[in-house]
C-alpha positions in Angstrom: -14.3 -25.2 142.0 -14.0 -26.3 145.6 -13.8 -29.7 147.1 -17.1 -30.7 148.7 -16.6 -33.1 151.6 -20.3 -33.0 152.7 -22.0 -33.3 149.3 -22.3 -35.7 146.4 -21.4 -35.0 142.8 -24.7 -33.1 142.1 -23.4 -30.2 144.2 -20.5 -27.9 143.3 -19.2 -25.0 145.3 -17.7 -22.0 143.5 -15.7 -19.4 145.5 -16.3 -15.9 144.0 -14.6 -13.8 146.7 -11.5 -14.2 148.9 -10.4 -13.1 152.4 -8.8 -10.1 150.8 -12.1 -8.6 149.6 -13.3 -6.1 152.1 -16.3 -3.7 152.2 -19.5 -4.0 150.3 -19.2 -6.1 147.1 -21.7 -6.4 144.2 -21.6 -9.7 142.4 -23.0 -10.5 139.0 -22.8 -14.1 137.8 -23.7 -15.9 134.6 -25.2 -19.0 136.2 -25.5 -20.9 132.9 -21.8 -20.4 132.3 -20.9 -21.3 135.9 -23.0 -24.5 135.5 -21.3 -25.4 132.2 -17.9 -24.9 133.8 -18.7 -27.0 136.8 -20.6 -29.9 135.1 -19.6 -29.7 131.4 -23.2 -29.5 130.2 -26.0 -27.1 129.6 -28.5 -26.9 132.5 -32.2 -27.6 132.0 -33.4 -25.6 135.0 -32.2 -24.1 138.2 -33.3 -26.2 141.2 -31.6 -24.3 144.0 -28.8 -21.9 144.8 -27.1 -21.3 148.1 -25.0 -18.3 149.3 -22.5 -19.2 151.9 -19.9 -17.4 154.0 -17.2 -19.8 155.2 -14.0 -19.7 157.1 -13.7 -23.1 158.7 -10.8 -24.3 156.5 -8.7 -21.2 157.5 -9.7 -21.5 161.2 -10.6 -17.8 161.0 -13.7 -15.8 161.7 -15.8 -13.9 159.2 -19.1 -12.0 158.9 -21.2 -11.3 155.9 -24.4 -9.5 155.1 -26.4 -10.3 152.0 -28.7 -7.7 150.3 -31.3 -8.2 147.7 -30.8 -11.2 145.4 -32.4 -11.2 142.0 -32.2 -13.0 138.7 -32.5 -11.7 135.2 -32.2 -13.1 131.7 -29.2 -10.9 130.7 
């Protein structure tokens, strides 16, 4: 879990890729398990999700393209 200097304790950032990952990537996450890992409890509902591409801490440059995002129960 990442430090969050601009958010309170209700926000948690989770890095799932690093600078060494190149090319198209497909990501599948268990959001309930991620939530339990971050907050130590079972979530009631999902209020929001954000996808971010960030390089400010490394003083680098990056570019990302996001395709279709969908949620499923499995």
